[in-house]
C-alpha positions in Angstrom: -19.3 11.4 -34.1 -16.0 9.5 -33.8 -16.1 7.5 -30.6 -12.8 6.5 -28.9 -11.8 5.1 -25.6 -9.4 7.0 -23.2 -7.9 5.9 -20.0 -8.7 8.7 -17.5 -7.6 9.5 -14.0 -8.9 11.4 -11.0 -7.1 12.6 -7.9 -9.0 13.6 -4.7 -6.8 16.3 -3.2 -8.6 16.3 0.2 -7.2 12.8 0.8 -3.6 13.4 -0.2 -1.3 13.4 2.9 1.9 14.3 1.0 3.8 11.1 1.9 5.4 10.8 -1.6 4.9 7.0 -1.6 3.6 7.3 -5.2 6.8 9.1 -6.3 9.1 6.5 -4.7 7.1 3.6 -6.2 7.4 5.1 -9.7 11.1 6.1 -9.2 12.1 2.6 -8.1 10.4 0.9 -11.1 11.0 3.3 -14.0 13.7 5.9 -13.4 16.3 4.3 -11.2 19.1 4.2 -13.8 21.7 6.4 -15.3 20.4 9.4 -17.2 17.1 9.5 -15.3 18.3 10.6 -11.9 16.5 13.9 -12.0 13.3 12.5 -13.6 10.2 12.3 -11.4 7.4 11.0 -13.6 5.3 11.3 -10.5 5.9 14.1 -8.1 3.9 15.7 -5.3 4.1 19.5 -5.1 3.1 21.8 -2.3 0.6 24.5 -3.3 0.9 27.5 -3.0 4.4 26.9 -4.4 6.6 27.1 -7.5 6.5 23.3 -8.3 8.9 21.1 -10.2 10.6 22.2 -12.4 10.6 25.7 -10.9 7.6 27.8 -12.0 6.6 25.2 -14.6 3.1 26.9 -14.8 4.6 30.1 -16.3 4.2 29.6 -20.0 5.6 33.1 -20.7 8.8 31.5 -19.6 8.5 28.0 -21.0 6.2 28.4 -24.0 4.4 25.1 -23.4 0.9 24.1 -24.6 -1.3 25.8 -27.2 -2.2 29.5 -27.8 -5.4 30.8 -29.5 -4.8 33.5 -32.1 -7.6 32.8 -34.5 -6.7 29.1 -34.5 -4.8 26.7 -32.3 -1.1 27.2 -32.4 1.8 25.6 -30.5 3.6 28.1 -28.3 6.9 26.4 -28.6 7.3 25.8 -32.3 5.8 25.5 -35.7 7.0 24.3 -39.1 9.2 27.4 -39.7 10.6 27.7 -36.2 11.0 24.0 -36.0 13.6 24.0 -38.7 15.3 27.2 -37.6 15.5 26.0 -34.0 16.2 22.4 -34.7 19.5 22.5 -32.8 18.5 25.1 -30.3 15.7 25.1 -27.8 15.6 28.5 -26.1 12.8 27.7 -23.7 13.9 24.4 -22.3 14.2 24.0 -18.5 17.8 23.8 -17.3 19.1 21.4 -14.7 18.9 24.2 -12.2 15.1 24.5 -12.9 14.9 20.8 -12.0 17.8 20.1 -9.6 21.2 18.6 -9.9 20.8 15.0 -8.6 23.2 13.8 -6.0 24.3 11.0 -3.8 26.8 10.8 -1.0 30.3 9.5 -1.0 29.7 6.7 1.5 33.2 5.2 0.9 34.6 8.1 2.9 32.8 6.7 6.0 34.5 3.3 5.6 37.9 4.2 4.2 38.8 7.3 6.2 42.0 7.0 8.2 41.9 7.0 12.0 41.3 10.5 13.3 39.9 12.5 16.2 37.2 13.9 13.9 34.1 12.0 12.7 34.2 11.3 8.9 31.4 12.5 6.8 29.9 11.5 3.5 30.0 14.5 1.3 27.4 15.0 -1.4 28.6 14.3 -5.0 26.8 15.0 -8.3 25.2 12.0 -10.0 26.0 13.7 -13.3 29.6 14.8 -12.9 30.6 12.7 -10.0 32.2 15.8 -8.4 31.6 17.2 -4.9 28.7 19.8 -4.9 26.7 22.0 -2.6 23.0 20.9 -2.4 20.8 23.9 -3.3 17.5 22.3 -4.4 15.7 19.0 -4.8 12.5 17.6 -6.3 10.4 18.4 -3.2 12.5 21.3 -1.9 9.5 23.5 -1.1 7.6 20.7 0.7 5.4 22.0 3.5 6.8 25.5 3.0 3.6 27.3 2.2 4.0 30.9 3.4 7.7 30.9 2.5 8.8 34.1 0.8 11.1 31.9 -1.4 8.6 29.4 -2.8 4.9 30.2 -2.1 5.4 33.9 -2.7 6.6 33.2 -6.2 3.7 30.9 -7.2 2.7 31.9 -10.8 -1.0 31.3 -9.8 -0.9 34.4 -7.6 -1.2 36.6 -10.7 -5.0 36.8 -10.2 -4.8 37.8 -6.5 -4.7 41.3 -5.2 -1.9 42.4 -2.9 -4.1 42.2 0.2 -5.1 38.7 -0.7 -1.5 37.7 -1.2 -0.4 39.2 2.1 -3.3 37.5 3.9 -2.1 34.1 2.8 1.2 34.7 4.7 -0.4 35.7 8.0 0.4 32.9 10.5 -3.3 32.3 11.5 -4.3 31.9 7.8 -1.3 30.0 6.6 -2.4 26.9 4.7 -1.1 24.5 2.0 -2.3 21.5 0.2 -0.6 18.8 -1.9 -0.8 18.5 -5.7 0.4 15.1 -7.1 1.2 15.3 -10.8 1.8 12.7 -13.5 1.5 12.9 -17.3 -2.0 13.9 -18.2 -2.2 11.7 -21.3 -4.0 14.6 -23.0 -6.4 14.4 -25.9 -4.6 17.2 -27.7 -1.0 16.7 -26.5 1.4 19.4 -27.4 4.3 16.9 -27.1 2.9 14.7 -29.8 2.2 17.7 -32.1 5.7 19.2 -31.6 7.8 16.1 -32.2 9.6 16.4 -35.6 10.5 12.7 -35.6 7.0 11.3 -34.9 8.3 9.4 -31.9 5.5 10.5 -29.6 2.1 9.0 -30.3 -1.2 8.2 -28.6 -2.1 4.5 -28.4 -5.4 4.0 -30.3 -6.9 1.5 -27.9 -6.5 3.5 -24.7 -5.1 6.9 -25.5 -1.9 6.5 -23.5 0.8 8.8 -24.8 4.2 7.1 -25.4 7.6 7.7 -26.8 9.0 5.3 -29.4 12.6 5.0 -28.3 13.7 3.6 -31.7 12.4 6.7 -33.5 13.3 9.5 -31.0 16.2 11.6 -32.0 16.4 13.7 -28.9 15.3 17.0 -30.5 13.5 17.9 -27.2 10.7 19.8 -28.9 8.4 17.6 -26.7 10.0 18.9 -23.5 9.3 22.5 -24.6 5.8 21.9 -25.9 4.5 20.0 -22.8 3.1 22.7 -20.6 3.1 20.4 -17.6 6.8 19.6 -18.1 6.2 15.8 -17.8 8.6 14.8 -20.7 12.2 14.5 -19.8 15.5 14.2 -21.7 17.7 11.3 -20.8 21.2 12.7 -21.0 22.7 9.2 -21.1 20.7 7.7 -24.0 19.9 10.9 -25.8 16.2 10.1 -25.9 13.1 11.6 -24.4 11.2 9.7 -21.7 7.9 10.2 -19.9 5.3 8.5 -17.7 3.9 5.5 -19.6 1.0 5.1 -17.1 2.5 1.6 -16.3 0.8 0.2 -19.4 2.5 -3.2 -18.9 0.6 -3.4 -15.6 -2.6 -2.2 -17.1 -2.4 -4.9 -19.8 -2.3 -7.5 -17.1 -5.2 -5.9 -15.2 -3.1 -4.2 -12.5 -3.3 -0.5 -11.5 -0.3 1.7 -12.2 2.4 1.6 -9.5 1.7 5.1 -8.2 -2.1 4.3 -8.0 -1.6 1.0 -6.3 0.8 2.3 -3.7 -1.1 5.4 -2.8 -1.5 5.5 1.0 -4.3 8.1 1.0 -6.2 6.2 -1.7 -6.7 9.5 -3.5 -6.3 8.0 -7.0 -9.0 6.6 -9.3 -8.6 5.2 -12.8 -11.2 4.3 -15.4 -12.0 4.6 -19.1 -14.2 7.3 -20.7 -15.6 7.5 -24.2 -15.1 10.7 -26.1 -15.9 12.2 -29.5 -12.6 12.7 -31.4 -14.2 14.9 -34.0 -14.8 17.6 -31.5 -11.3 17.8 -30.0 -10.1 20.9 -32.0 -13.4 22.7 -31.4 -13.2 22.0 -27.6 -9.7 23.3 -27.4 -10.4 26.5 -29.4 -13.0 28.1 -27.2 -12.5 31.0 -24.8 -10.9 30.3 -21.4 -14.0 30.5 -19.4 -15.7 27.9 -21.6 -12.9 25.3 -21.7 -14.1 23.2 -18.8 -17.7 23.0 -20.1 -16.5 21.9 -23.6 -14.1 19.4 -22.2 -16.9 17.8 -20.2 -19.1 17.8 -23.4 -16.3 15.8 -25.2 -16.9 13.0 -22.8 -19.9 10.9 -23.9 -22.5 9.0 -21.9 -21.5 5.3 -22.1 -25.1 4.3 -21.3 -26.5 6.2 -24.3 -27.6 3.5 -26.9 -26.6 5.9 -29.8 -23.1 6.3 -28.3 -22.8 2.5 -27.6 -23.8 1.7 -31.2 -21.3 4.3 -32.7 -18.5 3.1 -30.4 -18.9 -0.5 -31.6 -19.0 0.8 -35.2 -15.8 2.7 -34.6 -14.1 -0.4 -33.3 -14.4 0.0 -29.5 -14.8 -3.4 -28.0 -18.0 -3.9 -26.0 -16.0 -5.0 -22.9 -14.3 -1.5 -23.0 -17.8 0.1 -23.2 -18.9 -1.9 -20.2 -15.8 -0.7 -18.3 -16.8 2.9 -19.2 -20.2 2.3 -17.8 -18.7 1.2 -14.5 -16.1 4.0 -14.4 -16.0 6.0 -11.1 -14.0 8.6 -12.9 -16.9 9.2 -15.4 -19.3 9.7 -12.5 -17.1 12.3 -10.7 -16.1 14.2 -13.8 -19.2 14.1 -16.0 -22.2 13.0 -13.9 -21.5 14.8 -10.7 -19.1 17.4 -12.1 -16.9 17.4 -9.0 -13.5 16.9 -10.7 -11.7 19.6 -12.8 -8.7 19.5 -15.1 -5.4 21.1 -14.2 -4.8 24.3 -16.2 -7.2 23.8 -19.0 -6.0 27.1 -20.5 -3.0 25.2 -21.9 -5.5 23.6 -24.3 -4.1 20.2 -24.3 -7.4 18.7 -22.9 -5.8 16.8 -20.0 -7.3 13.5 -19.0 -6.3 13.8 -15.4 -8.9 15.5 -13.2 -8.7 16.8 -9.6 -11.3 17.3 -6.9 -10.1 20.5 -5.3 -9.3 20.3 -1.5 -12.2 21.5 0.6 -10.3 21.6 3.9 -8.7 25.1 3.5 -11.9 26.8 2.6 -14.4 25.9 5.2 -15.5 28.6 7.6 -14.5 32.1 8.5 -12.1 33.6 11.1 -13.8 35.0 14.2 -12.2 35.5 17.6 -9.3 33.3 16.5 -11.4 30.4 15.6 -12.6 29.1 12.2 -16.2 28.0 12.2 -19.2 27.5 10.0 -21.9 30.1 9.9 -25.3 28.6 10.8 -27.7 31.5 11.5 -28.0 32.7 7.9 -29.7 31.7 4.7 -26.4 32.3 2.8 -25.4 28.7 3.0 -22.1 29.1 1.3 -21.0 32.5 2.6 -17.9 31.0 4.1 -16.5 30.4 0.6 -16.1 34.1 0.1 -13.9 34.2 3.2 -11.8 31.2 2.3 -8.2 31.0 3.5 -7.2 30.2 0.0 -9.2 32.5 -2.3 -11.4 30.9 -4.9 -9.6 32.9 -7.6 -6.4 31.0 -6.8 -8.2 27.6 -7.1 -9.9 28.9 -10.3 -6.5 29.8 -11.8 -5.4 26.2 -11.1 -8.4 24.2 -12.1 -10.7 26.2 -14.3 -8.7 28.7 -16.4 -9.8 31.5 -14.1 -13.5 30.7 -14.2 -14.4 31.1 -10.5 -18.0 29.9 -11.0 -16.8 26.4 -11.9 -14.7 26.1 -8.7 -17.4 27.6 -6.6 -20.0 25.1 -7.9 -17.7 22.2 -7.0 -17.0 23.6 -3.5 -20.7 24.2 -2.8 -21.4 20.6 -3.7 -18.5 19.3 -1.5 -19.6 21.5 1.4 -23.2 20.4 1.1 -22.1 16.7 1.2 -19.8 17.2 4.1 -22.5 19.1 6.1 -25.1 16.5 5.1 -23.0 13.8 6.7 -22.3 16.0 9.7 -26.0 16.6 10.3 -26.7 12.9 9.9 -23.9 11.6 12.2 -23.3 14.4 14.6 -26.6 16.1 14.6 -25.4 19.7 15.4 -26.8 21.1 12.2 -30.6 21.0 11.5 -31.4 18.7 8.6 -33.9 21.3 7.3 -31.0 23.6 6.6 -29.1 20.8 4.9 -32.1 20.1 2.6 -32.0 23.7 1.5 -28.3 23.4 0.7 -28.8 20.2 -1.3 -31.7 21.8 -3.3 -29.5 24.8 -4.1 -26.6 22.7 -5.5 -28.8 20.1 -7.2 -28.0 17.0 -5.2 -30.2 14.5 -3.6 -29.5 12.6 -0.3 -29.0 9.4 -2.3 -26.3 11.1 -4.4 -24.6 12.5 -1.3 -24.5 9.0 0.2 -23.0 7.6 -3.1 -20.4 10.3 -3.4 -19.5 9.9 0.3 -19.1 6.2 -0.1 -17.0 6.4 -3.3 -14.8 9.1 -1.6 -14.4 7.5 1.8 -15.1 3.8 1.5 -14.4 2.8 -2.1 -13.4 -0.8 -2.9 -10.3 -1.5 -5.0 -12.4 -2.5 -8.0 -14.3 0.8 -7.7 -11.2 2.9 -7.6 -9.6 1.1 -10.5 -11.9 0.1 -13.3 -9.3 -1.2 -15.7 -10.7 -2.1 -19.2 -9.4 -5.0 -21.2 -6.6 -3.7 -23.4 -7.4 -6.0 -26.4 -3.8 -5.8 -27.6 -4.6 -8.4 -30.2 -6.7 -5.8 -32.1 -3.9 -3.3 -32.0 -1.5 -5.9 -33.3 -3.9 -6.6 -36.1 -4.0 -2.9 -36.9 -0.2 -2.8 -37.2 -0.2 -5.9 -39.3 -2.7 -4.3 -41.7 -0.6 -1.2 -42.0 2.5 -3.2 -42.8 0.5 -5.2 -45.3 -0.7 -2.1 -47.1 2.8 -0.6 -47.1 4.3 -3.7 -48.7 1.4 -4.1 -51.2 0.9 -0.7 -52.6 3.5 1.6 -50.9 0.8 3.8 -49.4 1.6 2.8 -45.9 0.2 5.0 -43.1 -1.7 7.2 -45.5 -4.2 4.5 -46.1 -6.9 3.9 -43.5 -6.9 0.2 -42.3 -10.1 -1.7 -42.6 -10.0 -2.8 -39.0 -8.8 -1.1 -35.9 -9.8 0.9 -32.9 
């Protein structure tokens, strides 16, 4: 067992209102400069929909992530293809897959000569500076679920039958939800594995994936290999850039900008402990087992054996204490309510989502959605969900509907428990049967409800001490070994994380 610490995140999709405040906060801090105009390290997509860049989930098109053919293998490249395609990346998104960023020529409003016509500010490209016709944007499909242009082309519809697809576009069933996305800071990141320069790396003390700008040579293998398309190429500097999880803020005890500014308070951040020796095995199992093995990777921070091994492996006890207080751990591992996005990409993402419950409650009868009460089939309404469970399973469980159904049964039981308690229109005896079926107690329901609806700032963001002094010691040791015996990075330092 090789215990390491990883900053992990969780987004509660039932609480996202699609305001894009997170995107704007990130944009203003990190990507408001030349060469980054089209970059959105944080973006909020509408699902069903094609996303940003367009159809990023279609790995037959983009070749991101890992495939399993006897053993793990990058879809985008390998040692042979890496050399032959060094100067040509055939599966890169184009600017049309993102969008051509623009501004408006405001000077025309002020400098136009006197005329009977009202002057206008024409859109001009931020790349070429020439006039352009606006055809797309980073949130072009916002709130357009049901649109034959966007939602109908969602790659996740592949598992749905034609009647299920058609039903989603009926006006009385039309529904959408928001999906905020940032870099997942994966345990098995394709971008790190694909980089021929070694510019991408995971920080040993917290697992954040970064790009060393001094080493990056702009080969863009990382862009191809990231299945979430969260690595971008800066056309001005010729370097790759990505979400850095606001590590300067974390090092000073502050939450990342998108987390701090979130209006719906959907974002949670904490640290988890995991067994690095089992990463390859966890990423190599069949699709329907990926979620279970990813959960098994995460270790119990209260287990004395795990604590002892973590300290032996260089994890500071203050970080272990933070892992013990982590709300993310409780939602992901203890209550098993949060799921990874597209685990079939096999990067083992460390951003988890609680699927939205709102679109699935109830059935349609006489033009009204309602909850069935006169039946022992407590969760029958899930089978008549407006968004089919197969769609959610394609998003969050590699197609394993059982995982998504289990999460929804727990969420539905908690919601009806609070409804019976506060409204009183559902018999508590019926709720007790629901809780017994999903394996929850009233005390757990209260705790989940409180951490969902009424969490404090310190509960949403359990930021561990970064202990940068130890990381600096590690780098000093490496440089010392390199100068002393020329072995350099091939020799394991005596101290480190």
